[in-house]
C-alpha positions as a printed NumPy array, in Angstrom:
array([[ 79.021, 103.17 , 167.517],
       [ 79.823,  99.981, 165.719],
       [ 83.894,  98.76 , 165.406],
       [ 85.64 ,  96.783, 163.109],
       [ 86.631,  93.572, 165.049],
       [ 90.018,  94.603, 163.403],
       [ 90.129,  97.801, 164.901],
       [ 93.089,  98.8  , 166.736],
       [ 93.755,  98.134, 170.545],
       [ 95.762,  99.163, 173.634],
       [ 95.564,  97.86 , 177.079],
       [ 96.983,  99.853, 179.904],
       [ 96.785,  97.517, 183.35 ],
       [ 96.709,  99.533, 186.001],
       [ 98.966,  98.355, 188.87 ],
       [ 96.14 ,  98.098, 191.416],
       [ 92.475,  97.999, 191.236],
       [ 90.643, 101.115, 191.006],
       [ 88.074, 102.186, 193.429],
       [ 84.568, 102.257, 191.952],
       [ 85.117, 106.681, 191.775],
       [ 88.737, 106.284, 190.397],
       [ 86.866, 104.213, 187.337],
       [ 84.027, 106.822, 187.136],
       [ 86.214, 109.53 , 186.876],
       [ 88.883, 107.887, 184.883],
       [ 86.076, 106.463, 182.265],
       [ 85.15 , 110.497, 181.82 ],
       [ 88.367, 111.754, 181.127],
       [ 89.269, 109.064, 178.576],
       [ 85.935, 109.591, 176.875],
       [ 86.984, 113.511, 176.502],
       [ 90.197, 112.096, 175.238],
       [ 88.726, 109.726, 173.042],
       [ 86.051, 112.834, 171.65 ],
       [ 88.981, 114.833, 170.579],
       [ 91.806, 112.259, 169.439],
       [ 93.196, 113.225, 166.086],
       [ 95.471, 112.003, 163.672],
       [ 96.796, 114.288, 161.607],
       [ 93.689, 116.63 , 161.934],
       [ 91.263, 113.751, 161.394],
       [ 89.089, 112.91 , 163.86 ],
       [ 89.62 , 109.281, 164.833],
       [ 86.746, 106.823, 165.691],
       [ 87.756, 106.039, 168.913],
       [ 86.485, 104.65 , 172.248],
       [ 87.761, 103.803, 175.66 ],
       [ 86.386, 101.479, 178.177],
       [ 87.658, 100.417, 181.791],
       [ 87.05 ,  96.565, 182.844],
       [ 87.469,  95.321, 186.242],
       [ 88.703,  98.197, 187.537],
       [ 91.768,  97.696, 186.09 ],
       [ 92.475,  97.985, 182.56 ],
       [ 92.104, 100.727, 180.402],
       [ 91.711,  99.955, 176.858],
       [ 91.709, 102.859, 173.872],
       [ 90.109, 101.029, 170.436],
       [ 90.131, 102.823, 167.177],
       [ 88.56 , 101.786, 164.674],
       [ 91.42 , 102.562, 161.473],
       [ 88.504, 101.853, 158.415],
       [ 87.927, 106.151, 159.209],
       [ 91.607, 107.111, 159.78 ],
       [ 94.722, 105.523, 161.114],
       [ 96.271, 106.495, 164.452],
       [ 99.468, 108.222, 163.741],
       [102.842, 108.12 , 165.451],
       [101.712, 111.501, 166.533],
       [ 98.267, 110.499, 167.742],
       [100.06 , 107.226, 169.373],
       [102.382, 109.343, 171.304],
       [ 99.067, 111.572, 172.465],
       [ 97.553, 108.793, 174.116],
       [100.489, 107.479, 175.698],
       [100.865, 111.608, 177.294],
       [ 97.437, 111.038, 177.839],
       [ 97.679, 107.692, 180.181],
       [101.269, 108.943, 181.84 ],
       [ 98.472, 112.081, 182.884],
       [ 96.307, 109.385, 184.081],
       [ 98.882, 107.762, 186.226],
       [100.331, 110.698, 187.654],
       [ 96.749, 111.909, 188.558],
       [ 95.823, 108.631, 190.419],
       [ 99.084, 107.432, 191.425],
       [ 99.124, 104.401, 189.659],
       [101.413, 102.773, 187.441],
       [100.294, 101.851, 183.687],
       [102.879, 101.062, 181.806],
       [104.658,  98.203, 183.744],
       [104.483,  95.197, 181.543],
       [105.746,  92.818, 184.144],
       [103.213,  93.434, 186.778],
       [101.389,  90.54 , 185.551],
       [ 97.153,  90.278, 186.124],
       [ 95.529,  86.948, 186.269],
       [ 92.131,  85.543, 187.971],
       [ 91.76 ,  83.771, 191.027],
       [ 88.429,  82.874, 191.051],
       [ 86.365,  85.948, 190.204],
       [ 88.906,  88.312, 191.366],
       [ 91.454,  90.047, 189.039],
       [ 94.798,  90.422, 190.997],
       [ 97.784,  91.455, 189.627],
       [102.025,  90.962, 190.905],
       [104.84 ,  92.085, 190.221],
       [107.186,  89.316, 188.084],
       [108.713,  87.843, 191.208],
       [105.496,  87.623, 192.98 ],
       [103.697,  85.652, 190.056],
       [106.569,  83.31 , 190.34 ],
       [106.253,  82.831, 194.081],
       [102.582,  82.07 , 192.918],
       [104.019,  79.59 , 190.466],
       [106.386,  77.69 , 192.621],
       [103.417,  78.085, 196.032],
       [101.273,  76.014, 193.755],
       [ 98.925,  79.121, 193.805],
       [ 98.989,  79.848, 189.738],
       [ 98.908,  76.753, 187.617],
       [ 98.856,  76.28 , 183.752],
       [ 95.21 ,  76.878, 183.961],
       [ 94.846,  79.749, 185.516],
       [ 93.682,  82.821, 183.355],
       [ 96.306,  85.047, 183.073],
       [ 95.434,  88.728, 180.703],
       [ 97.484,  89.214, 177.813],
       [ 97.83 ,  92.781, 177.54 ],
       [ 99.632,  92.365, 173.769],
       [ 96.529,  92.077, 172.009],
       [ 96.315,  94.019, 168.606],
       [ 92.875,  94.401, 167.799],
       [ 89.373,  94.189, 168.953],
       [ 89.263,  90.45 , 168.046],
       [ 91.811,  89.48 , 169.863],
       [ 90.722,  91.252, 173.024],
       [ 87.446,  89.519, 172.494],
       [ 89.008,  85.951, 171.965],
       [ 92.646,  86.019, 173.388],
       [ 92.976,  88.581, 175.818],
       [ 91.733,  86.411, 178.832],
       [ 93.251,  82.926, 178.471],
       [ 94.774,  79.615, 180.355],
       [ 98.329,  80.539, 181.777],
       [ 99.567,  77.763, 179.326],
       [ 98.248,  79.231, 176.443],
       [ 99.605,  82.712, 177.057],
       [103.074,  84.631, 176.084],
       [103.907,  84.44 , 180.026],
       [104.82 ,  80.84 , 179.5  ],
       [107.805,  81.555, 178.115],
       [109.223,  83.473, 181.162],
       [108.137,  80.605, 183.866],
       [107.795,  77.323, 181.573],
       [110.386,  75.81 , 183.972],
       [108.685,  76.173, 186.648],
       [105.132,  74.563, 185.598],
       [104.782,  71.269, 186.497],
       [100.837,  70.5  , 185.82 ],
       [101.086,  70.454, 182.099]])
């Protein structure tokens, strides 16, 4: 099934890496959710993916039917259910993810700041912009150098290697 690059995207980041078994179980639940996800009784053209065993992504191609406030509420409640069932946090916007080599890690804001001060995170460190709005942005602006991300606004005064 093809999805428009303008499809809406919601990225939920887990505060920890999921085990392979957890990711498989969550993917099954997400697939069930997206198959039955509706807006005003209209089936949404939706899909879900998990990336790096850490990011839960919902995608809706609104060319068929648009996601309404009620349908978005349904997705939030679904993600809250996933949080509770698996003992993870998905709604902490200041749990910041970054790449350390090939590994994807995350830290609370203070821990991230400490890594910058220790020069373990720099201007070229890849960070994840979970604020992307559509599929095109997910594919082009989700994994970006720290210096090009919204994160820089929080920590600009700490970076010396720009």
